[in-house]
C-alpha positions, 0 to 999 in steps of 0.5 A, a space after each residue: 579535475 581538482 576540487 576546491 575545499 568548499 566543493 569537497 565539503 559540499 560533496 561530503 554533506 550530500 553523501 551524508 544526507 543520502 546515507 541518512 535517507 537510505 538508513 531511514 528508508 531501510 528502517 521503515 516497513 514497506 507500505 502498500 500502495 494505496 490511493 483515494 478514490 472519489 465516488 458519488 457517495 464520498 471518498 474511499 481509501 483503497 489498497 492493492 493486494 499482492 498475488 498471494 494476499 489476493 488468493 487468500 483474500 478470495 478464498 476467505 470471501 468465498 468461505 464466508 459467503 458459503 457460510 451465509 454471511 450477507 454480501 453487504 456485511 462482507 463488503 463493509 468489513 473488507 472494504 470492497 464493493 458488493 459487485 466485487 464479491 458477486 463476481 467471485 
């Protein structure tokens, strides 16, 4: 299968574009997956924690809770619900 000069130049342009996109993607730091949840009082941006981050986060919440920090304050500070903190 022989390609014309035009087809070859189009393929080269596609390859250059793909390489530029890959280079740009590797320069960026990974971003956590987040989504906006709409509830009755308004929308809220939530993030997902990895396994190690989640374990450390739970330990931090438990320690703060044992030291007497109110649940409402913890929920606002860390961006979680009050029920989540009570479940720990």
